[in-house]
C-alpha positions, 0 to 999 in steps of 0.5 A: 493453517496459514495466515496472511498478516500482510493484509491486517499490517497495511489496514491497521497502519492505514487507519492508525498511522495514516488516518484514512478510513478506506471505505468510499474511497478510490486508490490507485496501487503500483505493481501487481506481487505478493504485496500487491495481492494481499492489498487489493484484497484486503482494500475491496473488503474495506470497500473502497470506490475503486482500485486501479491496479498499475504494473510494469507489465500489464499481463500481471496487473490485469490478472490481479484486476481479474482475481479481484474482480471475481474475489468481489463476485464469489465473496460473501453476500457483504462484498456480493453487493459492493459497488467496488470497480476494479481495473488495470492500467499499463505503466505508461499510465503513471505519467499523466496526471489525470490517472492520479486525479481523483484518487485519495489514495496511491499505494506503492507495492514495487520495491522502486526506490529501496536502499540496495536495489538495482532502482535505489534512490529512483520514484515511480511517481514523477512530482507532476502528477502527485496530487495534493491532498491525496495519501501516498503510501509506501511499502518501502520502509528504507530508507526514510524517507523514501524518494517517492515520498519525499516526492509526495511531501513537496507536492503537497501530499499526505504521507505514510511509509511501510515501517508500520505496516511491518510492525503491525504484520509482525504483531499479527504473526507474534500473536498468532505464533505466542497466543499473547499480545506483541510489544507494538512500542517496543518493536517500533521504537527497535525497528526506528532504531534500526533504521536510523543507525541508533539515531534519534 
């Protein structure tokens, strides 16, 4: 048997830490890799209004959008009647504020801004394109806060880092392996302690 705990961890963190019910929301996903795939499928299962996928390689964004749209058409009756719109956009679209002006949620599934990566210290979005009041959910969890989340805070957006998703998907894995309830509070505390170098 195979399980994907990324989708579960993403949705748990979105609800419990981001305080958002995704149903009926308009979402922009940055990236089209494995994590973006889990996020896209998790969101359509929750009946979001629309998903726009933006990736540096447009063909990958379009392929993921096609895959998610096919899943909606071919799945159970509950999703088959879903009106979720799925589309893709070239990476240049991130430079336009119009791309994000009507969305409720922006999810960064790229590694841009990740500590020790080639793009450490960078943000996929500029301050000008981030709408006030949107939730910016950066799945990068190290450093905290990421460059993207710093800009989002300046723009007056709500923010959520990637650490809760990491913990919740780890807790789901723990339960699958052991059959026991995971000690989520202990996991959160330890993860935060490691990320901050023991500083509280």
